[in-house]
Every structure is written in structure tokens, then in C-alpha cells.
C-alpha positions in Angstrom: 87.9 148.4 -86.7 89.6 149.2 -83.5 87.4 151.4 -81.3 88.2 154.7 -79.6 88.7 152.9 -76.2 91.3 150.6 -77.7 93.0 153.6 -79.4 93.3 155.2 -76.0 94.8 152.0 -74.5 97.3 151.7 -77.3 99.3 154.5 -75.6 100.6 151.8 -73.2 102.0 149.6 -76.0 104.9 151.8 -76.8 105.9 152.0 -73.2 105.8 148.2 -72.9 108.0 147.8 -75.9 110.4 150.4 -74.5 110.7 148.6 -71.2 111.3 145.2 -72.8 114.1 146.8 -74.8 115.7 148.3 -71.7 117.8 145.2 -71.1 119.9 146.0 -74.2 119.6 149.7 -74.6 121.9 152.0 -72.6 120.1 154.2 -70.2 120.4 158.0 -70.6 120.3 160.7 -68.0 117.5 163.3 -67.6 118.2 166.5 -69.5 117.2 169.8 -68.0 117.0 173.1 -69.9 117.5 175.5 -67.0 121.0 174.3 -66.3 122.0 176.7 -63.6 118.6 176.5 -61.8 119.7 172.9 -61.0 123.4 173.5 -60.3 124.2 170.4 -58.3 122.8 168.2 -61.1 124.9 170.0 -63.7 128.1 169.7 -61.6 128.5 168.6 -58.0 131.4 171.1 -57.7 128.8 173.9 -57.5 128.0 172.8 -53.9 128.8 175.8 -51.7 129.8 178.1 -54.5 126.9 180.5 -53.7 128.4 180.6 -50.1 125.0 181.4 -48.7 122.6 178.5 -48.1 120.8 177.7 -51.3 117.6 175.8 -52.0 116.5 174.8 -55.5 113.4 173.1 -57.0 112.8 172.1 -60.6 109.8 170.5 -62.3 110.1 169.3 -66.0 107.4 167.9 -68.3 109.2 166.6 -71.4 107.3 165.9 -74.6 103.8 165.9 -73.1 102.3 165.3 -76.6 103.9 161.8 -76.8 102.4 158.6 -75.5 105.0 157.9 -72.8 105.9 161.4 -71.5 108.7 162.1 -69.1 108.1 163.9 -65.9 110.9 164.9 -63.5 111.0 166.6 -60.1 114.2 167.6 -58.4 115.2 169.4 -55.2 118.6 170.3 -53.8 120.2 172.2 -50.9 123.8 173.3 -50.6 125.9 175.6 -48.3 129.5 176.6 -47.6 131.0 175.6 -44.3 134.1 177.4 -43.0 135.3 174.4 -40.9 135.1 172.1 -43.9 136.8 174.6 -46.3 134.1 173.8 -48.8 130.5 173.1 -49.4 128.0 170.3 -48.7 125.1 169.5 -51.0 122.1 167.2 -51.0 119.9 166.3 -53.9 116.8 164.2 -54.5 115.2 163.5 -57.9 112.2 161.5 -59.1 111.9 160.7 -62.8 108.7 159.1 -64.2 108.1 157.6 -67.6 104.5 157.1 -68.8 101.2 158.8 -68.0 100.9 157.0 -64.7 104.6 156.6 -63.9 105.0 152.9 -65.0 108.8 153.3 -64.8 110.1 155.3 -61.9 113.7 156.3 -61.1 114.4 157.9 -57.7 117.8 159.3 -56.7 119.1 160.5 -53.4 122.6 162.0 -53.3 125.1 163.9 -51.1 128.3 165.7 -52.2 131.3 167.5 -50.7 133.1 170.1 -52.6 136.6 171.3 -51.5 137.2 175.0 -52.3 140.6 176.5 -52.6 142.2 179.6 -54.1 144.5 179.0 -57.1 145.6 182.7 -57.4 144.4 185.9 -56.0 141.6 186.1 -58.6 141.0 182.4 -59.5 139.2 179.9 -57.3 138.7 176.1 -57.8 136.0 173.8 -56.4 136.4 170.0 -56.7 133.7 167.6 -55.6 132.7 164.0 -55.1 129.1 162.8 -55.0 127.6 159.6 -53.7 124.1 158.6 -54.6 121.6 155.8 -54.2 119.4 155.1 -57.3 116.2 153.1 -57.1 114.4 152.0 -60.3 111.0 150.4 -60.0 108.5 149.0 -62.5 104.7 149.0 -62.0 104.2 145.9 -64.2 100.6 144.8 -63.5 99.1 148.3 -63.1 100.0 150.2 -66.3 101.9 148.0 -68.8 100.2 146.7 -71.9 101.7 144.8 -74.8 100.8 144.3 -78.5 100.0 140.6 -78.1 97.2 141.5 -75.6 95.1 143.3 -78.3 91.9 141.9 -79.7 90.4 144.0 -82.5 87.0 144.0 -81.0 87.5 143.7 -77.2 90.7 145.7 -76.8 93.3 144.4 -74.3 91.8 141.1 -73.5 94.6 138.6 -73.8 97.4 137.6 -71.4 100.8 138.8 -72.7 103.6 136.4 -73.4 106.1 139.0 -72.1 108.0 137.6 -69.1 107.7 139.7 -66.0 111.1 140.5 -64.4 111.9 138.6 -61.2 112.7 141.8 -59.4 110.5 144.9 -60.1 112.7 147.2 -58.0 116.5 147.7 -58.2 118.8 149.8 -56.0 122.3 150.7 -57.0 125.1 153.0 -55.8 126.3 155.8 -58.0 129.4 158.1 -57.9 130.0 161.4 -59.7 133.0 163.8 -59.8 133.2 167.4 -60.8 135.4 170.5 -60.8 134.7 174.2 -61.4 137.2 177.0 -61.9 136.0 180.6 -61.7 137.0 184.2 -61.3 134.9 187.4 -61.0 133.9 187.4 -64.7 134.2 183.9 -66.1 133.7 180.3 -65.0 134.0 176.8 -66.4 133.8 173.2 -65.3 133.8 169.5 -66.0 131.8 166.7 -64.5 132.0 162.9 -64.9 128.8 161.1 -63.8 128.3 157.3 -63.2 132.0 156.5 -62.5 131.1 152.9 -61.6 128.4 152.6 -64.3 125.7 151.0 -62.1 123.5 148.2 -63.5 119.8 149.3 -63.8 118.4 146.6 -66.1 115.4 144.4 -65.2 116.4 141.6 -67.4 120.1 141.2 -68.6 122.9 143.5 -67.4 122.5 147.0 -68.6 124.9 149.6 -67.1 124.4 153.3 -67.2 127.2 154.7 -69.4 129.4 157.4 -68.0 128.4 161.0 -68.8 130.9 163.7 -69.4 129.8 167.3 -69.1 131.9 170.4 -70.0 130.4 173.8 -69.4 131.6 177.4 -69.3 130.5 181.0 -69.6 131.3 184.6 -68.8 129.7 187.9 -67.7 129.7 191.1 -69.8 128.6 194.4 -68.3 126.5 196.2 -70.8 126.1 199.5 -69.1 129.1 201.8 -68.6 128.1 202.7 -65.1 129.6 200.6 -62.3 126.5 201.0 -60.1 124.2 198.1 -59.9 120.9 200.1 -59.4 119.3 202.5 -62.0 116.8 205.3 -61.4 114.1 203.0 -62.8 114.8 200.4 -60.1 116.5 198.0 -62.6 120.0 196.6 -62.0 123.0 197.0 -64.3 122.3 194.8 -67.4 124.6 191.8 -67.7 124.9 189.5 -70.7 126.2 186.0 -70.1 127.1 183.7 -73.1 127.3 180.1 -72.1 127.9 176.6 -73.5 127.2 173.1 -72.2 128.6 170.0 -73.9 127.6 166.5 -72.8 128.7 163.0 -74.0 127.0 159.8 -72.9 126.6 156.4 -74.5 128.2 157.4 -77.8 125.9 160.4 -78.2 127.0 164.0 -78.2 124.8 166.9 -77.0 125.8 170.6 -77.7 124.0 173.5 -76.0 124.7 177.2 -76.8 123.0 180.0 -75.0 123.0 183.5 -73.8 121.4 185.1 -70.7 120.3 188.6 -69.9 120.3 189.5 -66.2 118.7 192.8 -65.7 117.5 192.8 -62.1 114.7 191.9 -61.3 114.3 190.3 -64.7 116.0 187.3 -66.3 115.8 186.0 -69.9 117.7 183.5 -71.9 117.7 181.6 -75.2 119.5 178.4 -76.0 120.0 176.1 -79.0 120.5 172.3 -78.5 121.6 169.8 -81.1 123.3 166.4 -81.4 126.0 165.2 -83.7 123.9 164.8 -86.7 120.5 166.3 -85.8 119.0 169.5 -84.4 116.8 169.2 -81.3 115.3 172.4 -79.9 115.4 176.1 -79.2 114.9 176.9 -75.5 113.3 180.1 -74.4 113.6 181.2 -70.7 112.1 183.9 -68.6 112.4 184.6 -64.9 112.0 187.1 -62.1 114.2 187.6 -59.0 113.6 189.6 -55.9 115.9 189.8 -53.0 116.5 186.1 -52.0 113.8 184.5 -54.2 113.8 183.5 -57.9 111.2 181.9 -60.2 111.9 180.8 -63.8 110.1 179.2 -66.7 111.4 177.7 -69.9 109.8 176.2 -73.0 111.6 173.9 -75.4 110.5 174.4 -79.0 111.2 171.1 -80.7 112.7 171.5 -84.2 113.6 167.8 -84.9 111.4 165.3 -86.8 109.3 165.0 -83.7 108.3 168.6 -83.8 104.6 167.9 -84.7 104.2 165.2 -81.9 106.0 166.3 -78.8 104.2 169.5 -77.8 107.6 170.8 -76.6 108.8 170.6 -73.0 108.0 172.8 -70.0 110.2 173.5 -67.1 109.6 175.5 -63.9 112.2 176.4 -61.3 112.2 178.0 -57.9 115.3 179.2 -56.0 116.0 180.6 -52.6 119.2 182.2 -51.4 119.3 182.8 -47.7 121.3 185.5 -45.9 125.1 184.9 -45.7 126.4 184.2 -42.2 128.7 187.0 -41.1 131.8 184.9 -40.8 131.4 183.7 -44.4 131.3 187.0 -46.2 135.0 187.0 -47.1 134.6 183.7 -49.0 134.3 184.5 -52.8 131.0 183.2 -54.4 130.8 182.2 -58.0 129.0 184.7 -60.3 127.0 182.6 -62.8 123.4 182.6 -64.1 120.8 181.4 -61.7 118.6 179.5 -64.3 
């Protein structure tokens, strides 16, 4: 009988198999639940659309109940510049697979979004993003394979799996995006991995292009035009939204609605694929002046529901005062998480 210690170590087996298969399986992007808390990741055309300097942080723990959990941290900064007639943005992201981060993907990117006015009420932002992606594998430290298992001694054999010649890869990546918006609605499209960079450790395996289409609107619930109530609450605004993504032959549909009632934020989303349901997403947040914090929890409703323990995501956002000379530039009004 396999002992408790061996059962604990078996958690590395699945990760080892996953990594060996990475030479033939197309890589997929990280999926965040708080789409607008990470605007530059959703669409690089959001760079500068807040006009004011904006700083965003997101932490995501996906499926912590599974053996090889996914942990992702991202940070971004963007700002509008008059002299550039648009916005500049910078983003860093670190994605770890496995309890100790056996497989790590780190991304550093910069983007420029050109803003122009299509009509008196409609604005467009179009952007190009350039990134460097580093993928590294901690082979000797945390990987274990089935052929190493002894029923009595645990992982005591040397694996026949062949270690890659290079445990770290660096590739350039390019994304494009566009957003069109007015005072009460917005929509956009983004195309990621235009050159489909190779990220495999064995044979060639290129990241498939990802297409994102998103949109939404704002509905004022209260009849009053004023933003502040006698209770200190802002005018309630409901914002229906959708996000559609296609990558590597897979379709992802997300439908959600936000309630923005300053200082409170709330949202609920439903996500599913072409032939299967995935999760309900519940979101709560608080905003005060130039600061916002949000939390979301994914309730898995697929066949993995009893194993994943859901997904947790926390976001922090800072909007700094708008410089005086930029106040005439129109900012996009969309959810902040």
C-alpha cells in the first residue's frame, strides 16, 4: 500500500505529465475574472482612457483545490499624454503553475494607444503592445514522474523523462487592440499573440492567437441627475457587459452585470465554453476617492466543481489626480473591476 507520504508526493506527478505534454498542446492565456480591474490585459487600447494616471494590481489563485494550482500576479500603469495624443501603458505579470511554481511565465510589456475623436460624442483608441515573455522550468527541484514511484519507498527511482536542453525561453510578443466609446456605452476588440511566439521546451509549440471582443453600457437607475444622495451614496448605475474570447479552437463566453453605487461596487458574471458551463463569478468592491479594492470568487459549476475549491481574485486600483491641462480630454466611463 502506498503510504501517506507517497500520496502527498503524487501531487507532482500530474504536473510532470502536463509539462511533458506541453510540446504538443497549445498554450492558453491566463483568464482573469475582474476584467476591468486589469484593463491593459483585457485590451491594450485602454491605455490612457482614464486620462488620469492609473495604477492597478491583481492577484489570482485559480483552482487551489487541485494538485497543480495556478497563481497569477499582475501590475500595470497607464496615463494619457497630451504631446503624444494618446496613452502609454506598462504591464508586468507572473504566472506560476504548481504548488512551488515549477513552471513560471513572466511577461513585461509596453503599449501606446492613439486617441482620436470620431464624432462629437464618439471617441476611439487604437493601440499596439510589445512584450517580452520568459518561460522557465524548475526541473530538478519540483518535478516528479510516475516511473520514479516505488510502492514502499515512494519517489526513489530516476525518471526516464528527458530534461529539455534549455530550461528557460524568451520570446517577443505583439498585441493589438481598439476601443470605441461614448458617454454611456463602450466596446472593443483585441488580438493577442500576433506572431504566435514559440514557448515549448521540446518541439515547437506556438501560442495561438487570442481574439477578444467586449462591450457594455451604463444605465442610470435613479431619476435624479445628481451624483450624491443624502445618505452619502452616489447615483446607482447598472452596467451590463459581455466578454467573448477565442483561442486555440476554444470559445469562451462571459456575461455579467455590475452595480456601481458609490462607494460600493458589486457584480455577477456567468462563464461558459462552447459545449460546457464553467463558473458563476461573484464580485464585491469598495471605492473611496482615488482608491478601489475588489474581491471576486469563481463558483465552479463544471464537472470539476467538487475538486477545484473555486478561484479567488483580489484587485487594488489607484487613480491619481488629473493634471489641469488634461481635463478637457474625455475619459471612458466603464466598470473599474
